[in-house]
KOLGU-32102 format. One record per residue (C-alpha): residue number from 1; residue in three letters; x, y, z. Coordinates in Angstrom, 3 decimals. Example, Ala and Ser with C-alpha at 12.3 -4.5 7.8 and 13.67 -1.06 7.14 Angstrom:
2
+--------+-------+----------+----------+----------+
: marvex : rolum :        x :        y :        z :
+--------+-------+----------+----------+----------+
:      1 :   Ala :   12.300 :   -4.500 :    7.800 :
:      2 :   Ser :   13.670 :   -1.060 :    7.140 :
+--------+-------+----------+----------+----------+
END
This chain:
355
+--------+-------+----------+----------+----------+
: marvex : rolum :        x :        y :        z :
+--------+-------+----------+----------+----------+
:      1 :   Met :  -45.155 :   -3.875 :  -31.249 :
:      2 :   Asn :  -47.028 :   -5.210 :  -34.208 :
:      3 :   Asp :  -48.019 :   -8.970 :  -34.353 :
:      4 :   Ala :  -48.695 :  -10.414 :  -37.901 :
:      5 :   Arg :  -51.281 :  -12.575 :  -36.254 :
:      6 :   Asn :  -53.551 :  -10.642 :  -35.076 :
:      7 :   Thr :  -54.072 :   -8.708 :  -38.305 :
:      8 :   Asn :  -57.463 :   -9.804 :  -39.587 :
:      9 :   Gly :  -58.674 :   -9.568 :  -43.113 :
:     10 :   Pro :  -58.961 :  -11.457 :  -46.703 :
:     11 :   Asn :  -55.475 :  -12.508 :  -47.987 :
:     12 :   Asn :  -53.794 :   -8.756 :  -49.625 :
:     13 :   Asp :  -53.319 :   -9.616 :  -53.723 :
:     14 :   Leu :  -51.376 :   -6.751 :  -54.167 :
:     15 :   Val :  -48.763 :   -7.999 :  -51.796 :
:     16 :   Ile :  -48.562 :  -11.535 :  -53.236 :
:     17 :   Glu :  -48.436 :  -10.022 :  -56.823 :
:     18 :   Met :  -45.521 :   -8.255 :  -55.383 :
:     19 :   Ala :  -43.571 :  -11.457 :  -53.866 :
:     20 :   Lys :  -44.203 :  -12.897 :  -57.120 :
:     21 :   Ala :  -42.354 :   -9.987 :  -59.019 :
:     22 :   Met :  -39.550 :  -10.037 :  -56.768 :
:     23 :   Pro :  -35.960 :  -10.688 :  -58.106 :
:     24 :   Leu :  -35.121 :  -12.938 :  -55.088 :
:     25 :   Pro :  -36.368 :  -16.191 :  -53.741 :
:     26 :   Leu :  -39.092 :  -15.177 :  -51.429 :
:     27 :   Ile :  -41.801 :  -16.740 :  -49.230 :
:     28 :   Val :  -44.807 :  -15.002 :  -47.901 :
:     29 :   Ile :  -46.179 :  -16.630 :  -44.951 :
:     30 :   Gly :  -49.714 :  -16.029 :  -43.559 :
:     31 :   Arg :  -51.240 :  -15.689 :  -39.692 :
:     32 :   Asp :  -52.030 :  -19.287 :  -40.207 :
:     33 :   Glu :  -48.587 :  -19.999 :  -40.574 :
:     34 :   Arg :  -48.543 :  -21.143 :  -43.903 :
:     35 :   Val :  -47.010 :  -20.379 :  -47.117 :
:     36 :   Val :  -48.844 :  -18.052 :  -48.995 :
:     37 :   Val :  -47.218 :  -17.504 :  -52.204 :
:     38 :   Ala :  -43.634 :  -19.028 :  -52.770 :
:     39 :   Asn :  -42.417 :  -16.948 :  -56.158 :
:     40 :   Glu :  -40.908 :  -18.724 :  -58.773 :
:     41 :   Lys :  -37.015 :  -18.317 :  -57.651 :
:     42 :   Ala :  -38.251 :  -19.714 :  -54.381 :
:     43 :   Glu :  -39.656 :  -22.516 :  -56.559 :
:     44 :   Glu :  -36.661 :  -23.411 :  -57.994 :
:     45 :   Leu :  -34.862 :  -23.348 :  -54.860 :
:     46 :   Phe :  -37.518 :  -25.393 :  -52.564 :
:     47 :   Gly :  -39.369 :  -26.728 :  -55.575 :
:     48 :   Lys :  -43.239 :  -26.788 :  -56.434 :
:     49 :   Gly :  -45.906 :  -27.243 :  -54.273 :
:     50 :   Val :  -44.634 :  -25.066 :  -51.720 :
:     51 :   Gln :  -47.496 :  -23.024 :  -51.274 :
:     52 :   Gly :  -50.447 :  -23.991 :  -48.665 :
:     53 :   Arg :  -47.658 :  -26.028 :  -46.202 :
:     54 :   His :  -47.040 :  -25.248 :  -43.170 :
:     55 :   Tyr :  -43.579 :  -23.195 :  -43.154 :
:     56 :   Ile :  -41.785 :  -25.666 :  -40.680 :
:     57 :   Thr :  -42.230 :  -28.433 :  -43.300 :
:     58 :   Val :  -40.580 :  -26.412 :  -45.939 :
:     59 :   Leu :  -37.764 :  -24.309 :  -44.169 :
:     60 :   Arg :  -37.025 :  -27.011 :  -41.510 :
:     61 :   Gln :  -33.360 :  -25.033 :  -40.362 :
:     62 :   Pro :  -33.869 :  -24.377 :  -36.790 :
:     63 :   Met :  -32.027 :  -20.853 :  -37.206 :
:     64 :   Leu :  -34.323 :  -19.768 :  -39.606 :
:     65 :   Leu :  -37.534 :  -20.890 :  -37.835 :
:     66 :   Asp :  -36.536 :  -19.241 :  -34.703 :
:     67 :   Ala :  -36.141 :  -15.982 :  -36.644 :
:     68 :   Ile :  -39.704 :  -16.634 :  -38.471 :
:     69 :   Glu :  -41.035 :  -17.366 :  -34.786 :
:     70 :   Asn :  -39.640 :  -13.969 :  -33.540 :
:     71 :   Val :  -41.392 :  -12.205 :  -36.211 :
:     72 :   Leu :  -44.760 :  -14.077 :  -35.798 :
:     73 :   Arg :  -45.021 :  -13.960 :  -31.857 :
:     74 :   Leu :  -43.216 :  -10.232 :  -31.241 :
:     75 :   Gly :  -43.519 :   -8.682 :  -34.970 :
:     76 :   Glu :  -39.557 :   -7.980 :  -34.591 :
:     77 :   Ala :  -37.575 :   -8.227 :  -37.967 :
:     78 :   Ala :  -34.829 :  -10.663 :  -37.754 :
:     79 :   Gln :  -32.217 :  -12.597 :  -39.939 :
:     80 :   Ala :  -30.559 :  -15.908 :  -40.289 :
:     81 :   Pro :  -28.136 :  -18.054 :  -42.152 :
:     82 :   Tyr :  -29.472 :  -20.594 :  -44.543 :
:     83 :   Arg :  -27.379 :  -23.466 :  -46.137 :
:     84 :   Val :  -28.671 :  -25.939 :  -48.833 :
:     85 :   Ser :  -26.669 :  -28.006 :  -51.079 :
:     86 :   Glu :  -27.246 :  -28.208 :  -55.045 :
:     87 :   Ser :  -25.628 :  -31.185 :  -56.606 :
:     88 :   Ser :  -21.896 :  -31.013 :  -55.545 :
:     89 :   Lys :  -22.183 :  -27.315 :  -54.473 :
:     90 :   Asp :  -23.099 :  -25.708 :  -51.176 :
:     91 :   Leu :  -25.442 :  -22.699 :  -51.904 :
:     92 :   His :  -25.346 :  -19.961 :  -48.841 :
:     93 :   Phe :  -28.032 :  -17.638 :  -48.236 :
:     94 :   Asp :  -28.227 :  -14.597 :  -45.612 :
:     95 :   Val :  -32.490 :  -14.919 :  -45.155 :
:     96 :   Lys :  -34.584 :  -11.347 :  -43.875 :
:     97 :   Val :  -37.629 :  -12.062 :  -42.350 :
:     98 :   Arg :  -40.161 :   -9.014 :  -41.829 :
:     99 :   Pro :  -43.261 :   -8.380 :  -41.045 :
:    100 :   Ala :  -45.281 :   -6.976 :  -43.525 :
:    101 :   Ile :  -48.417 :   -5.628 :  -41.884 :
:    102 :   Thr :  -51.443 :   -4.220 :  -44.420 :
:    103 :   Gln :  -54.703 :   -3.101 :  -44.248 :
:    104 :   Asp :  -56.222 :   -6.291 :  -44.507 :
:    105 :   Ala :  -53.738 :   -8.839 :  -43.487 :
:    106 :   Gly :  -50.895 :   -9.564 :  -41.835 :
:    107 :   Tyr :  -48.014 :  -11.453 :  -43.393 :
:    108 :   Val :  -44.262 :  -12.978 :  -42.538 :
:    109 :   Val :  -42.020 :  -12.219 :  -45.639 :
:    110 :   Val :  -38.951 :  -14.172 :  -45.908 :
:    111 :   Ala :  -36.355 :  -13.048 :  -48.532 :
:    112 :   Phe :  -33.223 :  -14.977 :  -49.156 :
:    113 :   Glu :  -30.096 :  -13.136 :  -50.187 :
:    114 :   Asp :  -27.417 :  -15.679 :  -52.354 :
:    115 :   Lys :  -24.190 :  -15.342 :  -50.343 :
:    116 :   Thr :  -22.489 :  -18.208 :  -51.975 :
:    117 :   Asp :  -19.978 :  -16.266 :  -54.232 :
:    118 :   Leu :  -18.779 :  -14.196 :  -50.715 :
:    119 :   Gln :  -18.558 :  -17.321 :  -48.754 :
:    120 :   Glu :  -16.471 :  -18.994 :  -51.692 :
:    121 :   Ala :  -14.338 :  -15.879 :  -52.083 :
:    122 :   Ser :  -13.519 :  -16.252 :  -47.943 :
:    123 :   Gln :  -13.025 :  -19.646 :  -48.282 :
:    124 :   Met :  -10.404 :  -19.237 :  -50.747 :
:    125 :   Arg :   -8.658 :  -16.305 :  -48.975 :
:    126 :   Arg :   -8.687 :  -18.629 :  -45.685 :
:    127 :   Asp :   -7.098 :  -21.657 :  -48.066 :
:    128 :   Phe :   -4.375 :  -19.208 :  -49.646 :
:    129 :   Val :   -3.420 :  -17.957 :  -46.309 :
:    130 :   Ala :   -3.161 :  -21.242 :  -44.916 :
:    131 :   Asn :   -1.387 :  -22.443 :  -48.082 :
:    132 :   Val :    1.203 :  -19.476 :  -47.886 :
:    133 :   Ser :    1.519 :  -20.118 :  -44.333 :
:    134 :   His :    2.088 :  -23.483 :  -44.359 :
:    135 :   Glu :    4.612 :  -23.013 :  -47.641 :
:    136 :   Leu :    6.865 :  -20.537 :  -45.755 :
:    137 :   Arg :    6.794 :  -22.241 :  -42.739 :
:    138 :   Thr :    8.470 :  -24.993 :  -43.600 :
:    139 :   Pro :   11.900 :  -23.759 :  -45.223 :
:    140 :   Leu :   11.791 :  -21.036 :  -42.377 :
:    141 :   Thr :   11.702 :  -23.433 :  -39.819 :
:    142 :   Ala :   14.825 :  -25.382 :  -41.400 :
:    143 :   Leu :   16.498 :  -22.285 :  -41.615 :
:    144 :   Leu :   16.099 :  -21.357 :  -37.427 :
:    145 :   Gly :   16.824 :  -24.813 :  -36.940 :
:    146 :   Phe :   20.231 :  -24.998 :  -38.527 :
:    147 :   Ile :   20.769 :  -21.356 :  -37.326 :
:    148 :   Glu :   20.587 :  -22.448 :  -33.727 :
:    149 :   Thr :   22.332 :  -25.623 :  -34.333 :
:    150 :   Leu :   25.400 :  -23.318 :  -35.782 :
:    151 :   Leu :   25.071 :  -21.041 :  -33.052 :
:    152 :   Gly :   25.146 :  -23.996 :  -30.360 :
:    153 :   Pro :   26.680 :  -27.622 :  -30.879 :
:    154 :   Ala :   28.023 :  -27.013 :  -34.469 :
:    155 :   Ala :   29.471 :  -23.787 :  -33.920 :
:    156 :   Asn :   33.360 :  -24.877 :  -34.084 :
:    157 :   Asp :   32.782 :  -27.865 :  -36.710 :
:    158 :   Thr :   33.343 :  -26.846 :  -40.219 :
:    159 :   Asp :   32.261 :  -29.768 :  -42.008 :
:    160 :   Ala :   28.980 :  -29.612 :  -40.348 :
:    161 :   Arg :   28.608 :  -25.870 :  -41.035 :
:    162 :   Lys :   29.364 :  -26.543 :  -44.532 :
:    163 :   Arg :   26.794 :  -28.755 :  -45.093 :
:    164 :   Phe :   24.255 :  -26.755 :  -42.762 :
:    165 :   Leu :   24.801 :  -23.498 :  -44.931 :
:    166 :   Ser :   24.458 :  -25.385 :  -48.207 :
:    167 :   Ile :   20.856 :  -26.603 :  -47.066 :
:    168 :   Met :   20.095 :  -23.116 :  -45.630 :
:    169 :   Asp :   21.125 :  -21.681 :  -48.835 :
:    170 :   Asn :   18.719 :  -23.948 :  -50.739 :
:    171 :   Glu :   15.804 :  -23.227 :  -48.398 :
:    172 :   Ala :   16.079 :  -19.578 :  -48.680 :
:    173 :   Lys :   16.126 :  -19.395 :  -52.400 :
:    174 :   Arg :   12.667 :  -21.516 :  -51.723 :
:    175 :   Met :   11.223 :  -19.009 :  -50.074 :
:    176 :   Asn :   12.601 :  -16.383 :  -52.353 :
:    177 :   Arg :   11.003 :  -18.252 :  -55.078 :
:    178 :   Ile :    7.540 :  -18.535 :  -53.479 :
:    179 :   Val :    7.600 :  -14.692 :  -52.398 :
:    180 :   Gly :    8.513 :  -13.906 :  -56.274 :
:    181 :   Asp :    5.942 :  -16.405 :  -57.526 :
:    182 :   Leu :    3.035 :  -14.562 :  -55.000 :
:    183 :   Leu :    4.561 :  -11.132 :  -56.453 :
:    184 :   Ser :    4.163 :  -12.209 :  -60.130 :
:    185 :   Leu :    0.649 :  -13.781 :  -59.396 :
:    186 :   Ser :   -0.689 :  -10.365 :  -57.697 :
:    187 :   Arg :    0.794 :   -8.325 :  -60.531 :
:    188 :   Val :   -1.236 :  -10.997 :  -63.264 :
:    189 :   Glu :   -4.062 :  -10.460 :  -60.936 :
:    190 :   Ala :   -4.264 :   -6.263 :  -60.859 :
:    191 :   Asp :   -3.716 :   -6.777 :  -64.416 :
:    192 :   Arg :   -6.408 :   -9.183 :  -65.419 :
:    193 :   Arg :   -8.849 :   -6.570 :  -66.644 :
:    194 :   Val :   -6.391 :   -4.580 :  -68.987 :
:    195 :   Arg :   -6.145 :   -6.215 :  -72.227 :
:    196 :   Pro :   -2.531 :   -6.097 :  -73.894 :
:    197 :   Arg :   -2.137 :   -3.954 :  -77.154 :
:    198 :   Asp :    1.499 :   -4.408 :  -78.142 :
:    199 :   Pro :    1.795 :   -6.838 :  -80.915 :
:    200 :   Val :    4.254 :   -9.741 :  -80.645 :
:    201 :   Asn :    5.883 :  -12.562 :  -82.043 :
:    202 :   Val :    4.811 :  -15.618 :  -80.393 :
:    203 :   Pro :    7.356 :  -17.789 :  -82.506 :
:    204 :   Ser :   10.011 :  -15.289 :  -81.519 :
:    205 :   Ile :    9.346 :  -15.486 :  -77.634 :
:    206 :   Val :    9.062 :  -19.634 :  -77.891 :
:    207 :   Arg :   12.369 :  -19.565 :  -79.515 :
:    208 :   Ser :   14.268 :  -17.009 :  -76.897 :
:    209 :   Val :   12.707 :  -19.276 :  -74.109 :
:    210 :   Val :   13.986 :  -22.377 :  -76.083 :
:    211 :   Gln :   17.589 :  -20.760 :  -76.210 :
:    212 :   Thr :   17.210 :  -19.598 :  -72.361 :
:    213 :   Leu :   16.717 :  -23.133 :  -71.396 :
:    214 :   Gln :   19.018 :  -25.030 :  -73.279 :
:    215 :   Pro :   21.667 :  -25.222 :  -70.127 :
:    216 :   Leu :   18.736 :  -26.930 :  -67.973 :
:    217 :   Ala :   17.757 :  -29.436 :  -71.140 :
:    218 :   Gly :   21.627 :  -30.369 :  -71.271 :
:    219 :   Ala :   22.355 :  -30.657 :  -67.510 :
:    220 :   Arg :   19.175 :  -33.207 :  -67.855 :
:    221 :   Asn :   20.153 :  -34.900 :  -71.167 :
:    222 :   Val :   16.833 :  -33.622 :  -72.659 :
:    223 :   Ser :   16.518 :  -32.572 :  -76.084 :
:    224 :   Leu :   14.278 :  -29.652 :  -77.266 :
:    225 :   Arg :   12.533 :  -29.957 :  -80.702 :
:    226 :   Leu :   11.197 :  -26.833 :  -81.870 :
:    227 :   Glu :    8.649 :  -26.769 :  -84.659 :
:    228 :   Gly :    7.212 :  -23.872 :  -86.875 :
:    229 :   Ala :    9.422 :  -21.513 :  -84.798 :
:    230 :   Asp :    9.941 :  -19.482 :  -88.450 :
:    231 :   Ala :    6.138 :  -17.950 :  -88.737 :
:    232 :   Glu :    5.200 :  -14.827 :  -88.000 :
:    233 :   Asp :    2.652 :  -14.976 :  -85.945 :
:    234 :   Arg :    1.839 :  -11.885 :  -83.926 :
:    235 :   Ile :   -0.746 :  -11.209 :  -81.849 :
:    236 :   Leu :   -1.551 :   -8.183 :  -79.103 :
:    237 :   Gly :    0.100 :   -9.227 :  -75.732 :
:    238 :   Asp :    2.298 :   -8.730 :  -73.044 :
:    239 :   Gln :    6.029 :  -10.111 :  -74.245 :
:    240 :   Asp :    7.564 :  -10.258 :  -70.442 :
:    241 :   Gln :    4.218 :  -12.187 :  -69.286 :
:    242 :   Leu :    4.067 :  -14.360 :  -72.506 :
:    243 :   Thr :    7.926 :  -15.014 :  -71.863 :
:    244 :   Gln :    6.872 :  -16.373 :  -68.456 :
:    245 :   Val :    4.197 :  -18.595 :  -69.489 :
:    246 :   Phe :    6.185 :  -20.416 :  -71.852 :
:    247 :   Thr :    9.291 :  -20.454 :  -69.401 :
:    248 :   Asn :    7.180 :  -22.209 :  -66.869 :
:    249 :   Leu :    5.475 :  -24.728 :  -69.498 :
:    250 :   Ile :    8.523 :  -25.556 :  -71.231 :
:    251 :   Glu :   10.775 :  -25.635 :  -67.993 :
:    252 :   Asn :    8.379 :  -28.221 :  -66.341 :
:    253 :   Ala :    8.356 :  -30.251 :  -69.150 :
:    254 :   Ile :   11.638 :  -30.913 :  -68.866 :
:    255 :   Lys :   12.290 :  -30.998 :  -65.210 :
:    256 :   Tyr :    9.250 :  -33.713 :  -65.153 :
:    257 :   Gly :   10.538 :  -35.575 :  -68.456 :
:    258 :   Pro :   12.726 :  -38.525 :  -68.243 :
:    259 :   Asn :   16.630 :  -37.808 :  -68.270 :
:    260 :   Gly :   17.740 :  -38.500 :  -71.891 :
:    261 :   Gly :   14.161 :  -37.888 :  -73.236 :
:    262 :   Glu :   12.871 :  -35.418 :  -75.410 :
:    263 :   Val :   10.331 :  -32.305 :  -75.157 :
:    264 :   Ser :    8.664 :  -31.115 :  -78.529 :
:    265 :   Ile :    7.319 :  -27.734 :  -78.647 :
:    266 :   Cys :    5.251 :  -27.015 :  -81.877 :
:    267 :   Ile :    3.705 :  -23.959 :  -82.835 :
:    268 :   Thr :    0.593 :  -23.631 :  -85.297 :
:    269 :   Ser :   -1.478 :  -21.114 :  -87.287 :
:    270 :   His :   -5.407 :  -21.623 :  -87.377 :
:    271 :   Ala :   -7.544 :  -19.877 :  -89.359 :
:    272 :   Val :  -10.274 :  -21.442 :  -87.157 :
:    273 :   Glu :   -9.000 :  -23.013 :  -83.698 :
:    274 :   Pro :  -12.074 :  -25.093 :  -82.421 :
:    275 :   Thr :  -11.434 :  -24.219 :  -78.691 :
:    276 :   Met :  -11.556 :  -20.164 :  -79.622 :
:    277 :   Gln :  -14.290 :  -20.349 :  -82.663 :
:    278 :   Gly :  -11.801 :  -17.444 :  -84.534 :
:    279 :   Pro :   -8.339 :  -17.572 :  -85.881 :
:    280 :   Ala :   -5.427 :  -18.155 :  -83.266 :
:    281 :   Val :   -1.921 :  -19.736 :  -82.808 :
:    282 :   Arg :   -1.484 :  -22.729 :  -80.716 :
:    283 :   Val :    1.797 :  -24.023 :  -79.239 :
:    284 :   Asp :    2.079 :  -27.807 :  -77.835 :
:    285 :   Ile :    4.522 :  -28.837 :  -75.310 :
:    286 :   Ala :    4.593 :  -32.456 :  -74.796 :
:    287 :   Asp :    6.813 :  -34.196 :  -72.999 :
:    288 :   Gln :    7.823 :  -38.177 :  -72.264 :
:    289 :   Gly :    7.341 :  -38.259 :  -68.565 :
:    290 :   Glu :    5.544 :  -40.344 :  -66.595 :
:    291 :   Gly :    2.315 :  -38.275 :  -67.413 :
:    292 :   Ile :   -1.020 :  -37.189 :  -64.934 :
:    293 :   Pro :   -3.545 :  -38.853 :  -63.805 :
:    294 :   Val :   -6.827 :  -37.852 :  -65.309 :
:    295 :   His :   -8.351 :  -37.174 :  -61.581 :
:    296 :   His :   -5.847 :  -34.464 :  -61.349 :
:    297 :   Ile :   -5.852 :  -32.560 :  -64.508 :
:    298 :   Pro :   -9.099 :  -30.535 :  -63.548 :
:    299 :   Arg :   -6.990 :  -29.025 :  -60.123 :
:    300 :   Leu :   -3.333 :  -28.169 :  -61.822 :
:    301 :   Thr :   -4.315 :  -24.293 :  -62.643 :
:    302 :   Glu :   -5.182 :  -23.975 :  -58.493 :
:    303 :   Arg :   -2.797 :  -22.000 :  -56.446 :
:    304 :   Phe :   -0.547 :  -24.738 :  -54.309 :
:    305 :   Tyr :   -1.858 :  -27.518 :  -56.084 :
:    306 :   Arg :    0.343 :  -30.376 :  -56.893 :
:    307 :   Val :    0.410 :  -33.944 :  -58.173 :
:    308 :   Asp :    3.159 :  -35.292 :  -56.332 :
:    309 :   Ala :    4.194 :  -32.361 :  -53.616 :
:    310 :   His :    7.560 :  -33.874 :  -52.709 :
:    311 :   Arg :    8.831 :  -34.252 :  -55.885 :
:    312 :   Ser :    7.601 :  -30.909 :  -56.691 :
:    313 :   Arg :    9.569 :  -29.196 :  -53.760 :
:    314 :   Glu :   12.520 :  -30.918 :  -55.078 :
:    315 :   Met :   12.433 :  -29.849 :  -58.637 :
:    316 :   Gly :   12.049 :  -26.411 :  -56.861 :
:    317 :   Gly :    8.681 :  -25.816 :  -57.572 :
:    318 :   Thr :    6.410 :  -23.424 :  -55.767 :
:    319 :   Gly :    2.859 :  -24.699 :  -56.691 :
:    320 :   Leu :    2.083 :  -21.537 :  -58.021 :
:    321 :   Gly :    3.647 :  -21.878 :  -61.851 :
:    322 :   Leu :    0.497 :  -23.261 :  -63.608 :
:    323 :   Ala :   -1.884 :  -20.294 :  -61.448 :
:    324 :   Ile :    0.227 :  -17.604 :  -63.004 :
:    325 :   Val :    0.079 :  -19.540 :  -66.658 :
:    326 :   Lys :   -3.954 :  -19.509 :  -66.256 :
:    327 :   His :   -4.133 :  -15.604 :  -65.287 :
:    328 :   Ile :   -1.807 :  -14.711 :  -67.617 :
:    329 :   Leu :   -3.593 :  -16.229 :  -70.759 :
:    330 :   Asn :   -6.893 :  -15.385 :  -69.062 :
:    331 :   Arg :   -6.014 :  -11.874 :  -69.793 :
:    332 :   His :   -4.962 :  -12.776 :  -73.073 :
:    333 :   Arg :   -8.348 :  -14.322 :  -73.724 :
:    334 :   Gly :   -6.344 :  -17.487 :  -74.443 :
:    335 :   Arg :   -6.798 :  -21.010 :  -73.184 :
:    336 :   Leu :   -4.715 :  -23.620 :  -71.314 :
:    337 :   Arg :   -5.535 :  -27.087 :  -72.450 :
:    338 :   Ile :   -3.946 :  -30.094 :  -70.899 :
:    339 :   Glu :   -3.873 :  -33.762 :  -72.223 :
:    340 :   Ser :   -2.187 :  -36.410 :  -70.216 :
:    341 :   His :   -2.850 :  -40.131 :  -69.061 :
:    342 :   Ala :   -0.608 :  -42.039 :  -66.556 :
:    343 :   Gly :    2.371 :  -43.222 :  -67.901 :
:    344 :   Asn :    2.466 :  -41.669 :  -71.508 :
:    345 :   Gly :    3.411 :  -38.220 :  -71.108 :
:    346 :   Ser :    1.761 :  -35.038 :  -70.994 :
:    347 :   Cys :    0.685 :  -31.955 :  -73.515 :
:    348 :   Phe :    0.253 :  -28.723 :  -72.318 :
:    349 :   Ser :   -1.350 :  -26.363 :  -75.160 :
:    350 :   Val :   -1.362 :  -22.724 :  -75.284 :
:    351 :   Ile :   -3.905 :  -21.036 :  -77.482 :
:    352 :   Leu :   -3.642 :  -17.301 :  -77.947 :
:    353 :   Pro :   -6.419 :  -15.449 :  -80.590 :
:    354 :   Tyr :   -5.249 :  -13.236 :  -83.005 :
:    355 :   Glu :   -7.745 :  -10.923 :  -82.270 :
+--------+-------+----------+----------+----------+
END
């Protein structure tokens, strides 16, 4: 086996220049176990002044140090994970450690491949599966419990049977809503790179949604005030998906606003919308509810994120509605803006470009 420490001769300038040209963070360690060169990307990761230091004082993490020692001692390639915190984010690297034996000298090359995005995607998948499991387990457990009771102690109890069947009906409908929203989210994500090409009339869509939701508003004694619905603001869009966006937002405003309150829906056209840096139609949906604490707002479009989980479930929410809205608007190259302060209501603004 080759031993990187047993190769004699001066440093090889070509190896150093090649290391500097690499697009990945890369460190070259000499036979004296000191850093011969750290390229620009490595200096961004470890800071300036790395060259000339013993590799242990630079890298520090035991698994990586063991891998380097293995190469120095045996000349065998190795690899190790490496994680470093940068501001509020953890960076994950897959580190390849290889011996590089030239005519003049022996080196150990340490290359860092950034796997942060893959790690985050994997964590998102794990969180998603855990959240789906949790959301489905609760109604499923309730159903199984009531079925067991109806088959046993309450088999001949008419009053209990009616009460339990009503609860079971609600829980089954909740599961159906969750599955339906998951399928909607899946379809939207599948089409996220395909921009809609059919002209649609945004005010017409909003008018239709308001008409559909009038019974719900009436049941809560909420008045729906619609402004700007007579305009002819046409964009390229998917009518069904935009209907889903406005249904979700207006329905939320009705449900989470006070009984006897008002929901304002205002449609405006802008030759230059600052958010889009171009012409766009804007739909503002404002309620008179309790408002949302500011620290919750950045996370509202995350899957299954709820400000008040108990209240959301009572209202029939699945925790996926705003995630679906966000993905649909992304497909339309649009934006969702949320303004809210606790105690002062909320305003959800949908901004859609004309082009």
